[in-house]
C-alpha positions in Angstrom: -11.5 -8.1 24.1 -13.9 -9.8 21.7 -12.5 -10.5 18.1 -14.4 -9.0 15.3 -16.0 -11.2 12.6 -14.3 -9.8 9.6 -16.3 -11.8 7.2 -19.1 -9.5 8.0 -17.0 -6.4 7.5 -16.2 -4.6 4.3 -13.1 -2.2 3.8 -12.4 0.7 1.6 -8.6 1.2 0.9 -7.8 4.4 -1.0 -4.7 4.6 -3.2 -4.8 0.8 -3.5 -3.8 0.6 -7.2 -0.3 -0.1 -6.4 2.4 -0.1 -3.6 1.4 -0.1 0.0 -2.3 0.4 -0.7 -2.4 -2.6 -3.0 -0.6 -4.7 -0.2 -3.1 -3.6 2.3 -6.1 -4.3 0.1 -4.7 -7.7 -0.7 -4.0 -8.6 2.8 -7.4 -7.5 4.1 -9.2 -9.4 1.4 -7.1 -12.5 2.0 -8.0 -12.1 5.7 -11.7 -12.2 5.0 -12.7 -8.6 4.4 -14.7 -7.6 1.3 -12.6 -4.7 -0.1 -13.3 -1.7 -2.2 -10.0 -0.9 -4.0 -9.9 2.8 -4.9 -7.3 4.4 -7.1 -7.2 7.4 -9.5 -7.0 4.8 -12.3 -10.1 2.5 -12.7 -7.7 0.2 -14.8 -5.1 -0.1 -12.0 -7.8 -0.7 -9.3 -9.3 -3.3 -11.6 -6.0 -5.3 -11.9 -5.7 -5.4 -8.1 -9.4 -6.6 -7.9 -8.6 -9.3 -10.4 -5.5 -10.4 -8.5 -7.5 -10.5 -5.2 -10.4 -12.4 -6.8 -7.9 -14.9 -8.4 -6.5 -15.5 -4.9 -10.0 -16.2 -3.5 -10.8 -12.9 -2.1 -13.8 -10.6 -2.5 -13.2 -7.1 -4.0 -14.6 -4.4 -6.2 -12.9 -1.4 -7.9 -13.8 2.3 -7.9 -11.7 5.1 -9.4 -11.9 8.4 -7.6 -9.9 11.4 -6.4 -9.9 11.6 -2.6 -9.2 15.4 -2.8 -12.8 15.6 -4.3 -15.6 15.4 -1.7 -18.0 14.2 -4.5 -15.6 11.5 -5.6 -15.2 10.4 -1.9 -19.0 10.3 -1.6 -19.1 8.1 -4.8 -16.3 5.8 -3.5 -18.4 5.2 -0.3 -21.6 4.6 -2.2 -19.8 2.1 -4.3 -18.4 0.2 -1.3 -21.9 0.1 0.3 -23.6 -1.0 -3.0 -20.9 -3.7 -3.6 -20.5 -5.0 0.0 -23.0 -3.6 2.3 -22.0 -1.8 5.4 -18.4 -0.4 5.6 -16.5 -1.3 8.8 -13.0 -0.2 7.8 -11.6 2.8 6.1 -7.8 3.0 5.2 -6.8 6.4 4.1 -3.8 5.3 2.2 -3.9 7.6 -0.8 -1.0 10.1 -0.4 1.0 12.6 -2.4 4.5 13.7 -1.6 6.4 16.5 -3.3 9.0 15.6 -5.9 11.2 18.6 -4.8 12.4 19.9 -1.4 9.9 21.9 0.7 11.5 25.2 0.0 11.2 24.8 -3.7 7.7 23.5 -3.7 5.2 25.4 -5.8 1.7 26.5 -4.6 0.1 24.1 -7.0 2.1 21.0 -5.6 1.5 22.3 -2.0 -2.3 22.5 -2.7 -2.4 19.0 -4.3 -0.5 17.6 -1.4 -2.9 19.3 1.1 -5.9 18.1 -1.0 -5.0 14.4 -1.0 -3.3 14.1 2.3 -5.5 16.3 4.5 -8.8 17.0 2.8 -9.0 13.4 1.5 -8.8 12.1 5.1 -11.3 14.8 6.3 -13.7 13.8 3.6 -13.4 10.2 4.1 -13.7 10.3 7.9 -16.4 13.0 7.9 -18.6 11.0 5.5 -18.2 7.5 7.1 -16.3 7.9 10.3 -19.4 8.3 12.5 -20.7 4.9 11.3 -17.3 3.1 11.6 -16.6 4.6 15.0 -20.0 3.7 16.4 -20.0 0.1 15.1 -16.5 -1.0 14.4 -13.9 1.6 15.6 -11.5 0.8 12.7 -10.0 3.8 10.9 -6.4 4.0 9.6 -4.7 7.0 8.0 -1.3 6.8 6.2 -1.0 10.2 4.7 0.6 11.9 7.6 3.8 10.2 6.8 3.9 11.5 3.2 3.2 15.1 4.4 5.8 14.9 7.1 8.5 13.5 4.7 7.9 16.2 2.3 8.2 19.0 4.8 11.5 17.4 6.3 13.2 17.3 2.9 
């Protein structure tokens, strides 16, 4: 199998303003990817971008809510504007309930579905065909959050 030239590939990492998403974005950037750091908070995303740039990586920030199809389109457009073609989509943004499943409200349930399921659908449906055709690199992390919430 031929190795991919990651210096020619850009990545979008959702939910990258902290935690696992931040770690993924940082690792990708320091491995040669140009990274679009997404978070609900532009300020949190920008802090991660500043850290990546200080370490020698290439990154840009874009706030947006992955449960909004329009926001996902704007995130993708920002990545393309900043770095060109997108070759890796990491669907990391996720939401877990703060209470057991049996006590979950409809509002929390819908928010969890919007982020963990619709967010992945919007991301893959808008960029997936391109990534699958040219790079075959899509990763989704939300399923773990949804499963954990249901098992509580």
